[in-house]
C-alpha positions as CSV (number, residue, x, y, z in Angstrom):
1,X,0.1,-0.3,-0.1
2,X,2.7,2.4,0.7
3,X,5.1,1.5,-1.9
4,X,2.7,3.2,-4.4
5,X,4.0,6.5,-3.4
6,X,8.1,5.8,-4.4
7,X,7.5,4.5,-8.6
8,X,9.4,6.0,-11.0
9,X,7.4,8.3,-13.1
10,X,7.9,8.2,-16.7
11,X,10.1,10.2,-19.0
12,X,8.8,12.8,-21.0
13,X,9.8,12.9,-24.1
14,X,13.1,14.6,-25.5
15,X,13.1,18.3,-27.0
16,X,13.7,17.8,-30.5
17,X,17.7,19.0,-31.2
18,X,16.3,20.7,-34.4
19,X,13.7,22.9,-32.9
20,X,15.1,27.1,-33.0
21,X,12.8,27.9,-30.2
22,X,13.2,26.9,-26.7
23,X,10.1,25.6,-23.7
24,X,8.2,29.3,-22.0
25,X,10.0,31.4,-25.4
26,X,8.5,34.4,-25.4
27,X,7.3,34.8,-29.0
28,X,5.2,37.0,-31.1
29,X,3.0,34.9,-34.3
30,X,-0.2,35.4,-36.5
31,X,-3.6,33.9,-35.3
32,X,-6.4,34.7,-37.2
33,X,-5.0,37.4,-39.1
34,X,-3.1,39.0,-36.0
35,X,0.4,39.7,-34.4
36,X,-0.1,37.8,-30.4
37,X,2.3,37.0,-27.7
38,X,2.7,33.7,-26.0
39,X,5.2,31.2,-24.9
40,X,6.6,27.6,-26.4
41,X,4.5,24.9,-24.4
42,X,6.0,22.2,-26.4
43,X,7.1,20.6,-30.1
44,X,7.7,17.5,-31.7
45,X,8.9,16.7,-35.4
46,X,6.7,15.3,-38.1
47,X,7.8,15.1,-41.1
48,X,10.7,16.8,-41.4
49,X,9.0,20.4,-39.5
50,X,9.6,21.1,-36.6
51,X,6.1,21.7,-34.9
52,X,5.1,23.3,-31.1
53,X,2.1,24.2,-29.1
54,X,1.1,27.5,-28.5
55,X,0.2,28.3,-25.1
56,X,-1.3,32.8,-25.0
57,X,-2.5,33.9,-22.2
58,X,-1.7,33.0,-17.9
59,X,-4.0,33.3,-16.3
60,X,-6.6,31.1,-18.3
61,X,-4.5,29.7,-21.2
62,X,-5.8,29.1,-24.7
63,X,-3.9,26.9,-26.5
64,X,-2.6,26.6,-30.3
65,X,-1.4,23.1,-31.6
66,X,-0.1,22.3,-33.7
67,X,1.9,25.3,-35.3
68,X,4.5,25.3,-37.6
69,X,8.2,26.6,-36.2
70,X,8.6,28.3,-40.1
71,X,5.2,30.4,-39.2
72,X,7.0,32.1,-36.4
73,X,7.5,35.5,-36.5
74,X,10.2,36.0,-34.2
75,X,11.5,35.7,-30.2
76,X,10.6,38.2,-27.9
77,X,13.3,39.9,-25.9
């Protein structure tokens, strides 16, 4: 009963090496015709392209899924 606490957690997938942006980078991107700001949440590689999930907002976040790296405008300092 008490040994359930000590089980190892499964490892998350490693971050793709060819990804230009790292987790929690603050970036600019176009979404529905407007320039928006958000954070990089996760990344994966599909067909040689890096695909990101972006997080907009803070307290009640909205996620933008399947966003290609080439469509991101740039990183905000």
